[in-house]
C-alpha positions in Angstrom: 7.3 66.4 240.7 8.3 67.0 237.7 10.9 69.3 236.2 9.7 72.7 236.0 9.3 74.1 232.5 10.3 77.7 231.6 8.1 78.5 228.3 8.9 81.8 226.0 9.2 83.3 223.0 12.3 84.9 222.7 12.0 88.5 223.9 13.8 90.4 225.7 11.7 90.1 228.6 12.0 86.2 227.9 15.8 86.3 228.3 16.0 88.5 231.1 13.6 86.2 233.2 15.6 82.8 231.8 18.7 84.1 232.7 17.4 85.3 236.1 14.3 82.6 237.4 14.7 79.7 235.0 18.3 78.8 235.5 17.8 79.0 239.3 15.2 76.6 239.5 17.1 74.3 237.0 13.7 73.9 234.5 13.8 72.7 230.9 13.6 76.0 228.9 10.8 76.0 225.8 10.9 78.3 223.0 7.7 78.1 221.5 8.5 80.5 218.9 10.9 77.4 217.7 9.0 74.3 218.9 5.6 75.9 218.1 4.0 72.1 218.5 4.4 72.9 222.4 2.1 75.2 222.0 -0.9 73.3 223.0 0.9 71.6 225.7 1.5 75.1 227.9 -2.1 76.0 226.7 -3.4 72.9 228.3 -1.4 73.5 231.1 -2.5 76.7 231.5 -0.1 78.8 230.2 -1.8 82.2 228.9 1.4 84.5 228.2 4.9 84.1 228.5 7.4 84.1 229.8 6.1 81.6 232.2 7.3 78.9 234.1 5.6 75.8 235.0 6.3 74.5 238.4 4.4 71.5 240.9 1.7 72.0 238.6 1.0 75.5 238.9 1.7 78.9 236.2 3.7 81.6 237.5 3.3 83.9 234.4 6.2 86.3 234.9 5.5 89.9 233.6 4.1 90.1 229.9 6.0 89.2 227.0 3.7 87.9 224.3 0.0 86.6 224.7 0.8 82.7 223.9 -2.0 83.3 220.4 0.3 85.4 219.6 2.4 81.9 219.2 -0.4 79.9 217.7 
């Protein structure tokens, strides 16, 4: 089991989710707006929109900030 990864794009929905959830599960935080090279990684993992938490091979889509396609 690897460390959870929290993908986001920096919007207010994403920042709120990061403060409430990502910190609670000690997730690696990946800002896809700043780290565009990791968008394909998120897509391969099953992320459809951000904010999203990848944990134990499963993706939890939190609210709906932006579709992953907007970040490519």
